[in-house]
C-alpha positions in Angstrom: 0.0 0.0 0.0 1.5 3.3 -1.1 1.3 6.4 1.2 -1.5 7.6 -1.1 -3.5 4.5 -0.6 -2.8 4.6 3.2 -4.0 8.1 3.6 -7.1 7.4 1.5 -7.9 4.2 3.4 -7.1 5.4 6.9 -7.7 9.1 6.9 -10.9 8.9 4.8 -12.0 5.4 5.9 -11.8 4.1 2.4 -14.7 6.1 1.1 -15.0 7.0 -2.5 -13.4 10.4 -3.0 -14.9 12.6 -5.8 -12.1 15.1 -5.5 -8.6 14.8 -3.9 -8.4 15.4 -0.2 -7.1 18.7 1.2 -3.5 19.3 0.3 -1.4 20.6 3.2 0.9 23.3 1.9 2.6 24.6 5.1 2.5 24.0 8.8 4.1 26.1 11.5 4.1 26.1 15.3 2.6 29.2 17.0 1.7 30.3 20.5 5.0 29.8 22.3 4.7 28.7 25.9 6.9 27.9 28.9 4.3 25.6 30.6 6.6 22.6 30.1 10.0 22.9 31.8 12.0 20.4 29.8 14.2 22.5 27.5 15.6 19.5 25.7 16.1 21.5 22.4 18.1 24.2 24.1 15.6 26.7 25.4 12.5 26.8 27.6 10.1 27.6 24.8 7.6 25.0 23.5 4.5 25.5 21.4 0.8 25.5 22.2 -0.7 25.4 18.7 0.0 24.8 15.1 -1.2 26.8 12.1 -1.8 24.8 8.9 -2.2 26.2 5.4 -3.9 24.0 2.9 -5.6 23.8 -0.5 -9.2 22.9 0.2 -9.8 21.7 -3.4 -6.5 20.7 -5.1 -8.3 18.8 -7.8 -10.8 21.5 -8.7 -10.4 23.7 -11.9 -9.4 27.2 -11.4 -7.4 28.9 -8.6 -6.4 27.2 -5.4 -8.8 27.4 -2.5 -6.3 28.3 0.2 -7.5 27.9 3.8 -5.9 28.0 7.2 -6.8 26.2 10.4 -5.3 26.3 13.9 -4.8 23.1 15.9 -4.6 24.2 19.5 -3.5 21.8 22.2 -5.0 21.6 25.7 -3.1 23.2 28.6 -1.8 19.8 29.6 0.2 19.4 26.3 2.7 21.1 24.1 4.4 20.5 20.7 7.9 19.7 21.8 9.6 19.8 18.4 11.6 21.9 16.0 9.0 22.2 13.2 6.1 20.2 11.8 7.0 17.7 9.1 4.7 17.3 6.1 4.4 13.7 4.9 3.4 13.6 1.2 3.6 11.7 -1.9 3.6 12.4 -5.7 -0.2 12.4 -5.7 -0.4 15.4 -3.3 -1.9 13.4 -0.4 -0.5 14.9 2.8 -0.4 14.6 6.6 1.7 16.2 9.4 4.1 14.5 11.7 5.0 16.2 15.0 6.3 15.4 18.5 3.5 16.1 21.0 4.2 16.0 24.7 1.9 15.6 27.7 3.1 17.4 30.8 2.7 14.2 32.9 3.2 11.4 30.3 6.0 12.6 28.2 6.3 12.6 24.4 4.5 10.7 21.6 4.7 10.9 17.8 1.4 12.3 16.4 0.0 12.3 12.8 -2.4 15.2 12.0 -4.5 16.2 9.1 -5.1 19.9 8.4 -7.5 20.1 11.4 -7.4 17.0 13.6 -5.4 14.2 15.1 -5.6 10.9 13.2 -3.1 8.6 14.8 -0.3 8.7 17.5 2.1 6.4 19.2 1.6 5.9 22.9 3.0 8.5 25.3 6.3 7.4 26.7 4.7 7.4 30.1 6.8 9.8 32.2 7.4 13.6 32.2 10.7 14.8 30.7 11.0 11.8 28.4 11.2 12.7 24.7 11.6 11.2 21.3 13.5 12.4 18.2 11.9 11.7 14.8 14.0 10.1 12.0 11.3 10.2 9.3 8.7 8.4 7.3 9.2 6.1 4.3 8.4 2.6 3.0 11.4 1.2 4.8 11.0 -2.5 3.8 9.7 -2.1 0.2 6.3 -3.8 0.9 4.3 -0.7 -0.2 3.2 0.2 3.3 4.9 3.3 4.9 6.6 3.3 8.2 7.6 6.0 10.6 10.8 5.9 12.7 12.1 7.7 15.7 14.6 7.3 18.6 12.9 7.0 21.9 14.7 8.7 24.8 17.8 9.5 22.7 19.7 10.7 25.8 18.9 7.7 28.0 17.8 4.3 26.6 18.5 5.3 22.9 16.0 2.9 21.2 15.2 3.2 17.6 11.6 2.3 17.0 9.7 1.6 13.7 6.0 1.8 13.5 3.8 0.8 10.5 0.7 2.5 9.3 -2.3 0.2 9.4 -6.0 0.8 9.0 -6.3 0.2 12.8 -3.6 2.7 13.6 0.1 2.6 14.2 1.7 -0.8 15.0 5.2 -1.2 16.5 7.0 -3.6 14.2 10.7 -3.3 15.2 13.1 -1.7 17.7 16.8 -1.7 18.4 18.8 -0.2 21.2 22.2 1.6 21.1 21.3 4.2 18.5 20.7 7.9 18.9 20.1 11.1 16.9 20.1 14.0 19.5 22.1 15.4 22.3 20.6 17.5 25.0 20.6 21.2 24.2 21.1 20.9 20.4 18.5 22.8 18.4 18.5 20.2 15.6 18.0 16.5 15.2 20.8 14.6 13.5 20.4 12.1 10.7 17.3 11.1 8.9 16.4 8.7 6.0 18.5 8.3 2.9 18.2 6.2 -0.3 21.4 5.9 -2.2 20.0 3.6 -4.8 19.7 0.3 -2.8 16.6 1.2 -0.7 16.0 3.4 2.3 18.3 3.5 5.3 17.8 5.3 8.7 20.9 7.3 9.5 21.7 7.9 13.2 24.8 7.9 15.5 25.7 5.0 17.6 24.9 5.4 21.3 28.3 6.8 22.2 28.5 9.2 19.2 31.6 7.6 17.8 30.2 6.5 14.5 27.5 7.3 11.9 25.2 4.3 11.5 22.9 3.2 8.7 20.1 0.9 9.7 17.8 -1.1 7.4 14.4 -2.7 8.2 13.8 -5.9 6.4 10.2 -6.3 7.4 11.0 -8.1 10.6 14.2 -6.8 12.2 16.6 -3.9 12.1 20.2 -4.4 10.9 22.8 -1.6 11.5 26.2 -1.0 10.1 29.0 1.6 10.6 29.2 4.0 7.7 31.7 6.5 8.9 33.4 8.0 12.0 31.2 10.7 13.6 33.0 14.0 13.3 30.3 16.4 14.0 27.2 17.4 12.1 28.9 17.6 8.7 29.8 14.0 8.8 26.2 13.0 9.4 25.1 15.3 6.6 27.7 13.7 4.2 26.2 10.3 4.9 22.7 11.6 4.3 23.8 13.0 1.0 25.2 9.6 -0.1 28.7 11.1 -0.2 29.9 8.3 2.2 
């Protein structure tokens, strides 16, 4: 199932769609707040809401029908993230992936449309516990997209892969000893690359000595050393398939 089929099946319950769904054009965090005292990304500011700009009728003739919505979290939650990530495919079907944190239960990875929450991983379960996204892709080539992140990148350092299903998100693999963030950095290292042989998740090893590439074969995660870690540039070089 391609991402397009997944979004059509899961977000719109498989209903016949006369025109394409709303196309998300841009998403940005708004309403800065200090109600959550974690500061894992280098400052005390998190976000209470997200503004989404979308085309309400991308398949219609004529000019775009540009609209905006605001997704506002309850006082018990924040967006503890750098920026929203738009998941999309070549057909223009879109969703938003963000880190959303509960003040008591810690972080989860959430998938939003232009105006509502569709799916999310469970909250980690404890305040001041975070996760750092890696990305979204069809990691094992079966046509079904997965999302990946490192849970507690400063503590347990566990890479987790979740698959989209019509019932929600299902955990399909995990591997310890990998990380992609250090406390206080205002960026997340690594991501997903495809250098011609299929997608790989790029992270550091748990001690920040090496840049690692990890593949998902549908059942398990297999990691290998790609290069010594010598700062952000070495990670970017691997992502660009220069190493």
